[in-house]
N, C-alpha and C positions, 0 to 999 in steps of 0.2 A: 504494500500500500504506500503510495507516495504521500508527500507531506500535505498536498492539497486535499486528498481524500481523507487523510487522518484529521485534518482541521475541520472538514465538513462533518465527519462522523462525531467528533467531539462537540461541535456546536449543537448537534442534535441531542446528544446526551445531556449537555448542560441545560438546555431549555426544558427537556423532559423532567429532569430531576428538580429543577426550580419550580416547575408547575406543580409537581407532586408535593413539594415542600410547602407551597402556598396553600394547597388544599388541605394538607395535613394540619397546618397551623389553624386554618379556619375551623376544622372539626374539633381540634383541641380546645378552642376558645369557648365551646359550649359546655364544657365540664364544670362541675361545681368547684368552688375554691377549696373545699375540704380535701379534695384529691391531691392538691399541691402539698398540704401539710402531711397527708398520709404518706406520700412519696418521700418527703423529707425525713419522716420518722423511720421509714424502712431503710433508707440509706444510712442513717445514724446507727441503727442496729447492726447492719452489716459491717460497718467500720469498727464498731466495738468488738464484734465477734472475731474479725480478722486480727485485731490487736492482740487477742489472747491466743489465737490458734497458730498464727504464722511463726512465732518464736519456737513453738514445739516442733513444727515441721522442719525447721532449720537446724535442729540439734544434730551434731556430727553423727550420732548413733543411728539416726534415721535416714541420712542422705543415701546410704548404700541401698536402701529399700525402694528408692524412687526410680521408676523405669525411665530410661532415656529414649525419647522417640527417635527412630531411625528415618532418615529421609528416604522417600520412595525411589529417588534417583541419586544414589551416592556419588559424590565427586571422586573421580579417579585421578590420582596424581600421575604425572608422566612416568614415574618409575613403576607404578602398579597398573599401568594401562593394560586393558584386555588384550590377549595375544592376537586375536583376529584383527584388531584395529592397528596394531603395530605392523602387521604384515601388509595391510592395504595402504599404509602410508607410503610405501615404496612405489606404488603405482600412480601416484599423483602426477598429473601433467599440467603445466602452466607455462606456456611459451607464446611469444609473438612470432609472426611469420609474414612473409610476403603473400600477396593474393595468389600468385602462381603456386606457391607451396601449399596454401590452404586448399586450393581446388584439387590438389593431388593427394591430400591427406585422407586417411580412412578414419571413421566410416562416413563422415559428413561432407567431404570435399565436393562431391558431385552436385550437392544442393546449394553450394555457395553462390552468391551473386557474382556473375562473370564480369560485369562492368557497370559503372554508374553513369548517370546522365552527364552531359557536358557541363563543366564547371565544378563538378564534385571530385574530390580527391580522397584517397584512403587515409583515414586518421589512424586506425589500428586494426589488426587482424589477430585474434587470440584463440588458441586451442586450450581448453581447460577440462580437467577431469579429476574428481575425487570420489569419496564414498557417496556423496549425495547429488552431485551434478556432473554432467558430461555433455559438453557442447563445443561448437565452433562458431565464433561471432565476428562480425565486422562492423565498423563504423566509418561512414563517409560524411564529410562536411564540405561546405562550399566556400571556404576561406574565412579569414578573420573578419569579424564584423557582420557575418551572416549567421542567422539562426537555423538555416536549412540543413537538414541532415537525414541520413538513412541508416537505420540500425537493422542488421540482418543476423538472426540467430538460429542456428540449426542444432537440433537435439533429438533424442529418442522420445517417441511417444510413450507415456506412462499413465498409470491410473489417476494421478493427480490432475490430469488434463481432461478427464472424462466429462466433467460437468460443463466444460467450455465448448465441447463439440456441438455444432448445430447444423441443421439442414438449411439451405437457402430459402426454403419455403416458410420457415418459421421466422418471419421478419421481426417479430417482437423480441427475438434474441440478439439482434445485432443492428437493426436500422436506427441510427442515431437521430434521424429526423423525427422519430416518434417521442423523443425525450428531450426536454430542455436541460441546459447545464445550470448548476452542477448535477451530474448524474446521480449522486448520492441522495439528492432531494426528489428526484423524479422517477427513478427506476425502482420497481418493486424489489424488495429485499431478496426474494427467491430467484430473481433474474439478474441481479447485479453482477455476479461473477462472469456470466456468459456475455452480457452486454458490454461489460468493461473490456473484455479481451476474448472475443469468440474465436473458434477454430473451425474452418470450413474443410470439408473433404475435397481434394483436388478434382475428383470426378464430377462434382457439382458446381465448382467455382464458376461464377459469371462476372462479367464486367459490372453489371448492375449491382451485384452483391458488394463488390469492392467499393463502388461509388457510394453506396449507402453507409459506408464506414467513414467517408470523408466529412470533415467539418473544419470550420475556422473559428478563431476566437481572438478578440481584440485585447491586447495587453499593452500597457504604456511602454514597456521596455522591449517589445517584440513586434512581430509583423502579423498580418492576417493570412499567412500562407496556409494552404490546405494541409491538414494533418490526418494521419490514419494509423490505427493500431489494430492488428488482428493476426491470426495464425492460419496456416494451411497444412493439412495432414496429407502426407504421401505414404500411406501404409504405416510402417514403423517409425517414420521420420516426420518431424514437425518443423516447419519454418515459421518463426515469429518475426513479424515485420512491424517496425515503427518508423514512420516517415514524416517529414515536414518539408514542404516546398517541392513535392513530386506529384505528378498527376496520377489519378487512378488508372488511366490507360497504360502508362508506362509500367507501373507495378504489376498490373494484371498480365502483361506480356511476359515479364520476367518469370512470374510464377508458372505460367502455362508452359514455358520452355522447359521447365524442370519435370514436367509430367512423365516423360519417358526415361528419366534417369535410372529408375529401378530396373528397367528392362535392358539397360545398356551396361550392366555391371561388368560384363566380360571386357567390353571395350575400355571402360575406365580402368580396370585392373591392368590391361595391357599397356595403357598409356602411362600408368604409374610405374609399371615395371621398366618401361622404356626410359623413364626419367633418370633412373640409375643414380641415386644419391651416393656421392663419393665421400663427402665429409659433412658431419653435423655434430658439433661438439661445443661445449662451453669451456672456458679456460680462464686463467688469471691474466691480468694485464701484462705481467712479465712474460708469460708464455705466448701471449698474442704478439708482443713486440718482437719475439724471436721467430715467429712462424713465417713461412714463405707462401706466397710472394708479397703479401701485403703488410707484414709486421713493421717494416720500416716507416710506414705511413700512418701508423696508429698513434693516437694521442698519447703523449708521454706521461702527462699528469694533469689532473683536474684542478680547478681553483680551490682555494680554502673553503671547507665546508661541504664540498661535493664528495660523494662516495660512489664507487662502481656498483651498479645494479646487476649488469650482466655483460659478459664479453662472449661473442659467438663467432665461430668459424663455420661457414656453410658453403658447400659446393655440390652442384649436380650438373646435368648436361645443359641447363639453360641459365643458371645464375652461379656466381662465384664471388663471395665477399667475406670481409671480416668487419664486424660491427661491435660498437660499445655503447653503453647507455649509463649515464651518471645522473644522480638526483641529489637533492639537498635536504633530505629528511622528510618525515611524514607530513608536517604542516606546511611544507613549501611546495610551490608549483615549479620552481626553477629546475632546469634539466639541460643535459647536453647529449645529443645523439651524434655519433661519429661513425661513418660507414665508408669503408675502403673497398673498391671493386675495380674490375678492368673496364677501360673505356670501350664502348661498342657503338654500333651504328644507331641504336635507339636513342642515344644521347646527343646526336649531331645537331638536332634542331634547338637544343638548349645552350649550346656554346655561343658566347658573345664576347665582343671586344669591350673594354671598359669605356671606349669612346661612344659606343651606342647606348647612351643612358636610357633611352626609351625601352630597352630590353630588360632593365633590371631596377631602375630607380623608383622605389615605392612612393617617393614624395610626389611623383607625377600622377599618381592614381589614388582614388578614394576606395575605401573598403565598403562592401565586399568587392574584391578584385573582379569577380565574375561579371559585375555590373558596370565596371569602368574600363577594363582593359580590352582593347580590340581582340576579337576572336583569334585572329592570326598571330597575335603576340602572347596569348594567355599562357601557353606552355612554358615559354622562356621566361616571362615575367614571374610566373609562379615559382619556378625553381631554375634559375640560370646557372651556367657553369662558366667560370672564368679560366683563362689560361694562366698558369702560375707566373709566367714571365711578365705578365701585364698587371698582376694583382696589386692593388693599392689599398691603403687604409681608407681613403675616401670612397672607393667603390664598396667596401664592406659597410661603411657608415650609411650608404644609400640603401642598403638592404635592411637596416635596423628600423623597427617600428614598435609601438606599444599600443595596447588597446585596453580600455577599462571594461571589466566584466564584473558583475555583482558577486560572483563566487571565486574571483581570481584577483590578481594584482596587475599593476601597470608596468611590469618589468619589461626590459628590452628583449625583443625576439628577432631571430634571424634565420633564414633558410636559403642556402645556396651551395654550389659545388665548386671545386677547384681541380683543374686537370694538370697532372704531372706526367706528360707523355702518354703512356699506355694505361696509366692509373688515374682514378678519380676519387677524391675525398669529398663526401657529401656531409654537410654540417647543418644541424637544426638545433638551435639553442634558445634558452629563455633564462634571463637573469645573469647573463654574461656580457661583458663589454666588448665592443667591436675591436678595441685595441688588443685585448687578450686573445681573441680568436685570430686576429691578423698575426700576432707574434707566433702562435702555435703553427700556423700554416707556413710561415716563413722559415721557422726552425726545421720543419720537415723538408723543405726545399733545400736548405743549406746542408742538412745531414745527408740527403740523397746525392747532392752534388759532390760532396767530399768522398762518398763511397764510390761514385762513378769515376772520379779523378784518380783515386787510388787503384781502381780496377784497370784503368787504361794505362797505368804505369807498371 
């Protein structure tokens, strides 16, 4: 339950109990005054009885006879943890990955969103599994300053979802035009769960049903873009979709395309086998710096206060990279993402000269970028790549921006790449100065130049 629904539910409870209290007070006022004195006398008797009884109960000789109530669910310390839980802890999965890796992962990859509408970029792709949850999820956004987003979550169907499954014929279970907002005030209690987040069977799904889930709402800090929340069942798999700023037609088309995934399992298995993962491992920063061929381009150290979250080396037949991620504690949004990979033809359209400021200078455009950057320049403005020989501090400063969000800070952010011959370092930061980033990139350049000079001699 989100905070909005919780607030609505609590407001109902408050008014209910206040009303009951008022009526109770009115009923009580009809009683005779002698009942007040009778109640007071009864309380006085109880107090006197307790004064004589409690000291006896608290005598040391009697304490041993008092039974200690045992909790129905005793707390298990880490040392005394149940054996079966200790074993399953080893099977926990929690990793981020590229969209390509996600689409090839078992058992949910075939149901992952293949591509987002123009202007949307991948924020994060996550594979997670523990004793209670098992899913593959993705989040796409439309640039800083925009509230548009797509959340796509693939998981196994289970009994907890049963009450949310509905036929498209039962419009009272999902048609939002039948209920005014907030839903907590208008939807019957027995229907709230299914109306809030229904699940359709893919064999019944229609564009009309998806359109009946669309709604808009005006908020002072937001826009009136179309929103949708619902799920679709594909046999043993459920895809949960939450979107804002995307048309029902587009969502419907993506979901229908997945209809035959289950019957193409052999093709998917063959595709995954052909992918041939060569390396997929986590390592320390020291190990990463010594690994070939990207270790020499890895960040040597993070600013004060930052700690390494994960260092990963991955290679298959389509991607090959070394990546690191640093954060600044639980209560901070500051972060550094550093990714080293081989330069390839897919990056060609993003390479720019520092003289072509229209290709990267964010001060020339307003946020969201999707609304202000010409379509033919969006890819390069969104994530430009500079040649190291041309890189300047001024160019990096032109990539710096900040944005105020209610749940965030106005720390400086940057996203860009730098090409060192056949290698590209891609940087995404928040809460780090342009000067610091520039110094790290120049240090990498000097270190590699020294190595190449020694090798040539």
